[in-house]
N, C-alpha and C positions, 0 to 999 in steps of 0.2 A: 790302388790294389783292390782286386776282387777275389772272392772266395767261392769255392764250389765243392760239393760232394758228388761223386759218382756212386749212385746207389745200385749195387750189383748183387747178383745171387741167382740161384735156380728159379725156374718158374714156380709161382705159388708160394714163395718163401716170405712174402709180406713186404715187398719193396714199396709198392704204391701206398699201402697202409702206413708204413713207416714215414713216407713223405708227408702224407696228410696229417698224421699225428704230430710230427715235428713242426709243421707249418701252423697248426692250431695252437700248439704249446707256445710258439714264438709270439703269437698275438697276446697271450696272457701276461707276457713279460715285456710288452711294448717293444718288440723287435720284429723286423720284417725278414721273413725267409720265403723266397720265391721258389717255385717248382717248375721244371720243364719236363714234359713227357717226351722221352726219346724212344719209346716203343711203338714202331709202326703197326704192330698187331694189337695194340691195346683196344679193348672194347669199352671200358668205362673206368673212371677214377673219381675219387671224392675230393681231391684237393683243387685249389684254384690255380690253374696253369697260366704262367706268363707266356708260354709258347708250347706248341704241340707239333711234333715232327709229322704227324698225319696231315697237316696242312701243306706239307711239302711232298710227301710220298706215303702211300699206304700199302700195306702188304697185300690186301685183296686186289688192288689194281695191278700190282706186279704179277700176281699169280694168274690173273685173267688176261694179261697182255698177250696178243697173238704172236708177237715177235719174240716172246720170252717163253721159256719152258722150265719154270721153277716150281718146286714144291714149297711147303711152308718154311723149311730151314734155309734152303737156297734163296728163297725170296726175301727172307729177313736179312740175310747177309748182303744181298743186293741193295736193299734199302739203306742199310747202315753205310755201305761203301759209297752209295750215291750222296749221302750226307757229307762225307769227307772229300767229295770232289769240289772243284771251284764254285759251281753254281749252288751246290748245297751249302757250302761254307759261307757264301755271301748272304744267303737267306738266314742262316743260323746266326751270324754275327749281327745282322739287323734286328733279329728277334730279341737278342740278349741286351741290346741297348748299350749304354756307356756309363751306367751309374757306378759311382765309386763306393767301396766299402760294403757292398751288399753281399748276401750269401745266397747261392742258388743250389738247389738239389736237382740232379739229373736222374730221373726215374728211367733206368735202362732196361732193355729187353732181358728176358730170362733165358736166353740161349747161351749156355755156359761157355761154348767154344769161342765166343766173341771176346772173352776175357782171358782164357787160359792159354791159347796158342795162336790166335789170329792177330793181325796187326791193326785191325780197323779201330779198336778202342784205344790202343796205344797211340795211333796217329791222331785221334781226337784229343787225347790228353796233351800231346805236344802242341796242337793247335790252340787249345785253351790257354796253355802256358804262354804261348806267343802273344796272346791277347791280354796278358798281365793278370791271369788267374792263378791263384794258389789252389792246387787240386789235392783232394784226398779221396781214397776209395773206402766205401763202407760196404763190406761184404755181409749180406744178410742170410742167415740160415734159420730154418724152422726148428724151434726147440722141441716141438712135438715129435719130430723124427730123429732127435739127437740123443735120446735117452737110451742109447745102445752103442757099444764101443765100435762095432763095425761101421755103423753109419757116421759116428763121430769122426772116425779116421778118414772115411771117404770125403766127408764135408770139409775137414781140415786140409786135406791134400788139395782139394779144389781151390780153397782159399789161398793156400800157399802158391799154387800155380798162378793165380791171379796177381798176387803180390809181386812175384818175380817178374811177371810179364809187364805190368804197368809201371813199376818202379816209382810209385808215389807213396806217401804216408798211408797206412792201411789199418783199418779197424774192423774187427769182427763182432757182429751183433746176433744174439739169439732172440728171435722174435716170438710172438704168440705165447709169452709166459702166462698171460691171463687165461689161456685155454687149458693149462695143465692143472690136474688135480693135485692134492697135497702130496700123495705118494710119489707122483712123477716129479714134482718140484724138489722133493728131498733127494730123489735119485739123480736129478740133474746137477746137484751140487758137486757130484764127483767129477763132472765134466767141465766145470767152470775154471778151475785151476788144477788140472789133473797132473798126476805123476804118470807119464805115458806108459812106462814099462809095468808099473803096478796095475794100471788100468787094463792093459791088454792081457794080463795074466789073472785078472780077477774074475769073479762070478759073472761080470757083465760081458765076458768074452769067452763063451764056451761053445761057440759054433764049430761044426766039423771043419769048416774052412780054416778057422784060426788055429785049430789043433794041428792040422796038416801042414799049414804054412806059417808056423809060429816064428821061424827065423825071419821070414819076409815081413810079418807084421811088426816085429821088434825093430827091424831096420827102418821101416817107414816111420815108426814112432820116434826113432833117434833123429830122423830128418826134421820132424816137427820140433823136437827138443832143441836141436842145434839152431833152428831159425827163431826160437822163442815165439812161435806162432800160436800155441795152444792156450790162448787167453781170450775169453769171450765176455762181452758185456750183455747181461740179460736185460731185455726190454719188455716192460708191461705198459702198453699204450694207455691203460686206464689209471696209471699212477704218475702224477706230476713229478715226483722225486726221481722216478726211473727215467722219465724223459729228460729232466734236467741233467742227470748224470751222463746220459748219452751226448747231450749238447755240449757239456763241458769237455768231454773226451774229444769230440770232433773239433771243437774250437781250439783245443790244445794242439791237435794234429795239424791244423791249418795255420796256427799262430794268429788266429782271428783277432783283429783289433789292435795288434801291436804297433801297426804303422799309423793308426789314427791319431791325429794331432790332439794334444791335451787342450781342452777348452779353458781359457783363462779370461779374467775380467780386469780391465784397467781401473785403478782407483786413483782419485785425486787426493794427494797428501796435503794436509793443512799447512799453511804458510807459518813458518816459525815466528814471524813478527806479530801475528794476530793474537798470540797468547793462548791459543787453543791446542 
């Protein structure tokens, strides 16, 4: 059995930083976590990658191809669809190897439609499962932009759409907690385990839009309540306890290690006749 996290979320939300921090944390607890870059448009990352999709296909090459006419968004979709075709999957499977009981983080692109309503990532999930992977989705949101009820609602609905589309265990993480000042951290407490209807009617939700479309926002809030999605794990990459908490949550979602054989040692029992 193998285990993997699909690290998803909007561009700039901290997906690559999350992968690097978790990989480094794993080293401190004598555990190996590998990372695969699945972003064909990535310019740089700080983790050690066991595979890089740019070795197969790059966004710049697709956009510059004479026989193709794609912009950045269309080109990225083309790259990800190419990965899920037979040639791409053969390359992908070879890069992943066949090690048992390892955990891999897939650092995914920041194009949100890949997760919310297109089938390309869902097809990739099914392929990984056919290769004996247990898969969970880690949806990353930037805490700096979540200390506002309208943005909180928008981000939560994007996470909900991803959860429904991919149909795998799902965890939401608020990143960049280390960048918040004390006042912002105190304000963010309201959003970690919120009462949706109270939140949308509070002082955090006084925009003209929310006043005009109050019934709409309450209905959307009820959807989040019904799916029990509005729970977030705050992550401070400079805090080892915070990293460990995230790792525990993802391990639980993946049921990591439950199939690993218990290591035992054979002992020679003394002979009853020798008096010992």
